[in-house]
N, C-alpha and C positions, 0 to 999 in steps of 0.2 A: 137689261142690264147691266154696269161697269166694271168694267173685268180688267187686270192686269195681271197681263202674261211674265210667264221670270220667261223668256226664254235667253239661255248656258251658252245657246253657239253650232247644236247640234243638229241629228234629226227629234228628233223628239218634241223637246219643247218643242218647235220651226210648226211642226205640225197641228201639238194639243195650241199653237196657242190661232191656227190656221182656220182650227176646227171651231175651235169659242166661233172665229169671227164670224166664219160661213152660219153660224147657230143664228147672230143676227143681232148678241150682245155688241155691246160701245169696247174695244179691246184697246190694250194700248199696252205696249210690249213694254220688258226692263232686263237690265241680261243686269243679272251684277257679281263685282270686281269685287274679289272678294281676297287677289294678292298685292302684299305693300314691295309686291316688285313691279313698280311696273315696263322691264321687261320679261316681262317674265314671257317666255318663249312656250309651244309642246313639243315634247320633247316624245316621239311617235305617234300614237293610240294612248297615252297617259293626261294622266292631269283631267285638271275642266279650269275655264276662267279665265280661260289665256287674254292676249293682246288675242289675238287669232279668229281666236272662239270668238271675241265685245265685235269683226268684222264681219264674223256668220252670221251677227246673230243680226245684225244690223239691214244684214244684203233679208236675209229672209223679211223684217222688217216690213223693208221695200217691200217687198214683193206679195207683203199677205194689202200690204195694205194699211197699216197701222202707222200709227204715234206710235216712238223707239226710242226709248231715256238711259243710260248707266247712270247706278247709279253703286256710290263708293263702299261696301260695311266691309271691309280690309278686316277696321278697328273692330268691327260684333267677331269675323269671323278667325281672329291671333286672339283673341278675350273670349271669346263663348267655347270655339272650339282645340282649335291649336294648340291651344294655355291647358284644360281641362284634357287634351290627349295627350303631353309630357304629362303632368302631372298624375294621374290614375298609371302610367307604367310608372313614373316612378313612386306610385305607395302600391308596385308591384298586383299589379289590377288591369284589363285587357280590355279599353275601352275601345268602340267601335263611335269614330269618326264621320261616318258618314248617317247612323241616325240623330249621333249629336249636332249633327249641319243641317237637319233637317227638323230636328223640335227647337231651335237656339236662332238658326237666320233662315229658313224660306218657309220656317211660322210659326214663327219665331217675329223676328226684328220686320220683315216686308208684309207678312201681317198686319203689324203696329203700322204702318205706312202708310198699306195702299189705308184701311179702316183711317186716319189722319189721313188721306189724300179722298175721301170717299168712291172707296172701291164697292165694289158687292162682294168682290168672289174673286178670290189669284184662285192664278187657271198654270197647269207647270203639266208635263210630260211625261208625273210619274208611271211606275207603271200597276195600277191599281185596279177599284172601283166604288162608289160609290148609291150608292142604295136608300131605297126606305122603311127597310126594316130590320129597325131600333124597336128598341123599347117606345114607344106612345106613337110606334109610325120615324121619332127621330133617323136622324141619316144615319148611316156606316157607313162602316169603311170593311172589304171585301175586297180579296188577291182576284192579281188581274189570270184573264180567259193565258195572259202568256202565261203559265207556271216558271218558263227557263228565265224569262224578262222580271215577272213576278218582283217588287217594289213593297208590300203591304206590310214588308215585319216592321224593315229601317219607316215607315212612316206612323207607324201606328201609335210613340211617344208624342205624338202630336196630338192627339184627343177627340172626344167630336166637336165639340166646342169650331177652334178649328177645322173640321172635316166641312161641320156645313157651312163653311165660310170659303171652297174650295170644288172646284174640276179637274176631274180626272182623265179627259177624252181619250186614253189612248188604252184602258183596260177592258175596255169591247173587243182589242184586237187580237187573232191568237197568232200569228208569230209579228219577228221584226221584223223581214220581208215583207206582207201587206203595207210598215209603215212605210220603208221605205219605198214601196213601191206610189204612196202616197204624194209624196212628197216629190218625184220625181212627175209623177203626172200636174202634181202645181209649180211645178218649176224651179223651185227649193231646190237651190247649189247645192243647198248641204247631205242631199237627195242618197251618195256613196258615200260619205263622209264617219271614218271610224270609231266607235266606242270607244267613252272614257275610260277606265279602271287603276283601280291601286286608288289608295287615298292623293285625293288629287295635292295637297302638300307640298309630295314625298316624289318630287314627280319623278326621281333616276327609279321613283324602289326598292330603294334602301333602307326600311323602316331603324336599322339597329344602327347605323351608318346616321341615320338623321336623326336620331334615342341618342348618342355618347356628344354626337358635336352640343345639343341642348342645352344635353344633359350632365354631360360627362364623365370622364373613367370613373367608375367608388367600386375601384378592388372585393374582389371578394374569395369568400371557400361552393365547390358547389359538391355533395353529400351524396353516401346515395339509402337507404330509405334505412341502412344501420343503424347513420350516423357517421362512418368513415368517410373522409376529406376521400375525395377521386381525381380531382382538380382543382381551378382559381378559371375566375372570370373578372370581364370588362365591366362589369357593370352590373343586377340584377333588373334594370328597369330596360337588356337586349331579354328575356326573354319571357313565358308566357306560358300559362299552363298545359299541359298538354303536348308540347313545344318537345320535337322526338329531333331532328338535323343543327346544324350546328351548334352542338352543346358543347364545346371541346374539348371531350371526354377521348385522350388517349387509350384505357385500358376498357378490354369487353365486362360485360356481367360472366357472373360467374354461369351464369346454362346459357353463354354467349346471345342471349336474347334482347331486346334492342334497351332500350332508355329508355324516356318518355321521363321529362317536365310536372310533378306534378305536387309542388308545393315551392311554395319564394314569398322569404324577412327580409326585404328591406333591412329597414332598422340592425338583423345582425350583418346582411350582406350574404345573405345563400341564400344557395339554391338548392332543392331537393329533386331525385330525378333516380325513379323508382320502376316498374313494371307497369308493362299495359296497366294489368289490375286494378291498381291503385290509382287507378284514377273514375273503374266506372260510379255509377248513387245513381239513385232512385230518389233523390227527390231531393228537391233543390227552392230555400230560401233568395223572397228577392226580397225590394221594398222600389220606393217614389213610384208606387204604383200608378198608376194613370190609368182609367178602367170607363171602360162603351158603355154599359150597359152592369145594372148590381150584381156584385160574384159575391156566394155562397160555397163550405165546406160540405162537400162531398156530388157538386158536379163531374159529370165524364166533357171532363178539356184537349182539346192538342197541343201541347207547347215547344213552341220549333225556341233555337236560345246563337243561332246561326242563322245570316241572308239569307246565306245560299245552300242550307242545314230541311233536314227531312225534324216534319212533327210529327212526334212521338207523342202515339197515348197516356191520355196525360188525366185525373183526381185533382184537385181543392181541394184539400186540408187545412190554410186555416186561411181563410180571406178578410182585407178591413172592413173597419169595422163601417168606415160610410166609404159607400165607391162613389168618388167624385171626378171630376173631370182634371185637378191638376192633385199633385203629385203626392200624396201619405207617404212623410218620414218611419225612417222606426220598423223592424221585423214583422208586415204587413202580411204575408204571397209566399203559404208553403204550398209547395202543386208535389203531389206524389207524382213515379211513371210506373207507367205492366210495363216496360223493362226499362234494364236502365241505361247507360251514356255515361261518354268518352267525354272528356279537355272537361268540366265546362268550369270555369274559371272566374272567380267576381267579375266589377264591371261590364262583362258579360247583359246586354239584351234581353227575356222573354217578355215571348210575346205570346200570350191565347190565344185560341180561336175556340170559336162553333163549325166545325165543319168550313166553307175558307170566310168567315166572316171575321174581324178580328173583334173580341173583345173586354180585351187590355193590354197591357205591356205593365214593363216592368224590370228591374235593374239589379240583376245578381251577384249577394252578398257572398252568399257558401255555398255547399254541396251539402245535406244535412249527414 
């Protein structure tokens, strides 16, 4: 099989490419240059896709013995991920840029180019597993055996068609140490390279500063849940539902309890804060549903709303009329939770599981 291996310059993608080549596939490595700043350098372990990363990926490809290329996808990344991130925050929503990058860059732009060049599959270093236990024996997406590194949540939006054309060789590893040890045995120089974390295009980790630099200051009021003005802010884009720290409120609540962001209204430039109890919900409403199999009301599932959060026992209350691989727009998925959860924000990704198998992903619109 002809396989395009996405090589970020880290240990995971290097080992994945090496495993694919060892399995007998005809592998070509490609590094996706996503930054418009060609002089960008890595800051500690923050960020990815820097100049250093491209060099590390090239050395790994040379060691594996596969061809290697760098593809400039910076325009796609800026338009489809960075601009989406900014516009979502400007609208008072909380996006997950890693989900968007996987959906629109790694398994859309990359897959499209791979198809045009005659590749049969794309290989990445994601921690997830692909099996053939879906309906009618179709490929299905499962959690990684390494639950601490599991990335099935951020991959769920790719849909069944892309899953069927993907390879995730790291899905059966139980620990990251096993991956690093294999890299060391293969002579890959990235075996001790630290993991990247945080938002890759916010290299200094200051998300609020990044948003203000790009969206500008737009001052407004901070209200308590009774409607009283208790402070001011520099822009609603600096807040997310469930946020507790960095609110800039000087006066404490009457009962002394912590306050959390419970509502954001960009149109009035108001941020509402209140007690933790106001964040609780037992019902989720989502749109843009991507399903791996037919969904039906009454089905018991597990619902997850954060990449590293816990999956909560739930039941589908309302399912889309048509379960398709492509997103179905409109209020088409309603899920009831067995126990309440807090901090549900519009724009977050909702992923439904049956055991460790992904059955659907959608974008949260609101809590009921």
